[in-house]
N, C-alpha and C positions, 0 to 999 in steps of 0.2 A: 309345719311345712306340708305341702301337698304334692304327691307324686302322680304323674300322668304318663301314659303310653300313647304315642301318636301313630295313627294309621293313614293310609292313602285316602284321598277324597272319594275314591270309588267305593261305593257301599258294598260291592261284591268282593273287594280286595282287602282282606283283613290282615295284611302284612304289617307288622309292627316296624315302624321306620325310626323312631327315636324314643328316648326316655327323658322325661323332664321332671325336675323337682323345683317347686316354686317356694321361695322363702320371703322374708321381710327385710330386704336389703336392696340398694340400687346397684349392687355388683352381681354380674352374671358371668359364669364360666361355661364355655362350650368346648366340645371335642367332636367335631363333625366328621372327622376322618378316622375315628376310633373303631367304627363298625367293621365287621367281617362277614356277616351273613349275606346270603344271596337268595332271592326268590327262586323257586324251583324252575320256572320257565327261563330265568336268566342263567342259573347254574348249569342247565343242560347244554347251553351254547358256549359257555366260557372255556377257552382253551388253556388258560393259565391254571396251574395247580395252586393249592392253598398257600404254599410257601412263597410262590411268586407274587400272589396277591398281598400277602401279609407284609412283604418287604416294602411295598409302596403305600400301604396303609399306615396309620399312626397308632399302633398298639400302645396301651398303657396311658395314653393321654387322658382317657376318661377318669383315671384315678385322680389326676391333678385337679379336676373340676371341683373336688371337695373343698377347695379353698373358698368357694362362694356358697351362700345359702341357696341361690337360684342357679341351677345348672342344667345343661342340656347335652345329652350324649347321643350321637347317631349310632344306630344298631345295624344299619345296612352298609355294605361295602361301597367304597367310592367307585368300584367297577360295575355297580348296578346303576347308580347315579351319583354324581359328584356335587355335593351341596355347596362347595366352595368355587364352583365355576358358574359363569353366566348360563342361563337356561338353555340357550342354543348349543352350548358345549357341555352340558351336564352329563350326557351319555357319550362315552368314548366310542367313536365309530371307526376311526382310522388310527394306525400306529403313531402317527405324529401327534395325536391327541394325548398320548400318555407314554412319553419316554421311549418311543419306538416299539413298544410291546404289541404283539399280535394277540389281542384280547379274545377274539371270537373264532370258534370253529367255523361258524357262518354268521353273517351279520344278523342282528336281531330284527325281527319283523317290525313294521310300523306300530302294530298293536302292542308289542312288548315295550317299545320306546314310549308310547303314550302312557302305559301303566307306570313306568319309571318316572316320567315327568309329572304324573298325578301325585306321586309321593313328594317330589320336589316342590310342587306348588303348595301342597298341604303343609309342608314344613315351613315355607316362607309365610304362609298365612298365619300359622301359629306364632311364628317369630314376630310378625306385625302385631298380633294381639298382645303378646307378652310385653313387647317394648312400649306399646301404647299405654298399657296398664302401668308400667314403671314410670313412664313420663308423667302420667297423671298423679301418681302417688309421691314421687320424689323430685319431679322437675327435670332431673338429669340422671343418666345411668352410665356405667362403665362395663364393658365386656372384655374379659380375657378370652380371646379366641385362640385356643391352644392346639398347636400342631407339632409335628416333628419332621425332620428331613434327613435323607441319606447323604453320606459324604465318602463312601467307598464304592463308587460305581465301577471301578476296575476289577472288582472281584474280592472275595473274602480275604485273599492274601495280598491284594494290591495296596498300594500306598493310599492314604487318605487324601482328599482334596486339600488344596492350599488353605491353611488356617486363616491367612489374611483375608480371604474372600468367603470364609465359612465360619462365622462366629458361633460360639456355643449356643448363644441365644440371640436370635435376630428379632428385633421389635419392629414390626411393620406398621408404619404410620402414613404411608403414601396415598391413602384414599381419603384422609381427613383434612379438615382445615386445621393445620398444625398449630397455628397461632392461638386458636380458640382453646385448645386442649394442652398447651405447652406445660402448665404446672403439673398436670397429671402424668404426662409422658416423662418429664424430667424426674419427678419424684419416684415414679416406678423404677426407672432405670438406675437411679442413684441407690435406692434401697436394695435392688437386686445385685448391683455390683458390690455393695457393702456387706452382703451376707457372707458369713464364714462357711464356705462350701467344703466340708471335709478337710479343713486346714488350708484352703486356698480361696482365691476369688474367681468368679465366673467371668468369661469373656462375653459381655453384653454390648451389642451395637445396634444401631438403628438403620433400617433400609439398606443393608449391605447385600443380602441374598434375596430377600423378599420384601415387598412393600405392602402386602395385604391382598387377600383374595376377594371372592364375591360376597361373602358374608359381611366383611368390613365395608366394601364399596356400597352394597345395598343399604346397610344401616346408615352410613354417612349421607347417602342420597335421600333417604326417607326420614331420617331424624337428624338433620344437619346441625341443629343447635342444641340438641339434647342427648345424643348418643355418641359415646366415645369408645371405639373398638381398638384395643391393642392386639394386633395379630402377632401371636407369639410362636416362633418356630424354634424348636429345640433340636439342635444337631444330635444325631443318635450316637453321641459319645458314651452314653449311659447304657447302651445295649449293643449286641452283635446284630447288625442290620441284615446279615445273611442267614443266621440261624433263628433269629427272633428272640434269643435269650436275653433277658434284661439283667443288669446288675442291680439287685433289689436295694442295696444300700444307697446307690446313687439315685434311684427312682424316688426313694423316700426323702433324700436330701433335696432334690429338686422340688418336691412337694413343700417341704419346709421353707425353701427359698421363696416360693410363691406366697406362702402364708405370711412371710415377713413383709411383703409389699402391701398387704391389704390395708392395714391401719393408715399408712401414708396416702394411699390412693383415695380412701374414703375421706380423709382429712382435707385433701386438696379439692375433692369434689364439693364438699360443703362450702369452701371458700369462693367458689365460682359464682 
């Protein structure tokens, strides 16, 4: 396996944006909201403290990418540029762009935004290279696009949001041609539901809370017949979303639950 660090397209900007390991398998795992770092020029303008940023990021999701030989983890915070948003929305400029949060002490200059978008463009250029290579080598590929989401927005002591509308694992398939990839989607969900998760079964549902973000949409537009992205959103039942403290036992159990789905996904992929 080969490990790479990815930088901005700007030769003078040696900011490390992502970490990638390439293996010999058609399965990829990504954690593009795992990052927490900010460039100095961005950090000096951000009004949010580290805890406020961490709450809207997806900490620990990078750990779960180990289920795949090929994995890609973002190292930059979504508050620098959000790799799961369309390019024109990748830099949050207004509170309505990000849950009503006032991100900036003062708005970033056009030059700062351009630097952030250069990182965004470099990331998607690398993604195109990677997926084109997988397409040539394996014909088709599957991506576990791993995220997490909050469900206690009324405060640390507030009631959690309605469980009927907030599954423990939301599988987003809304950007794909669902019929083409149905065997993979169904097998993945069946195997995940069947996993013994610390003596119980996980609540796994499709397109209830999220249907998939920009990484899924971009992949399905650019590799419509060969790329299948399962946009996975894990409700933060396995951590305290206000303090950032994880339950390590549950973090590892989620990892093992994902591991249990890999043989079935690869089996169904070969049948297509």
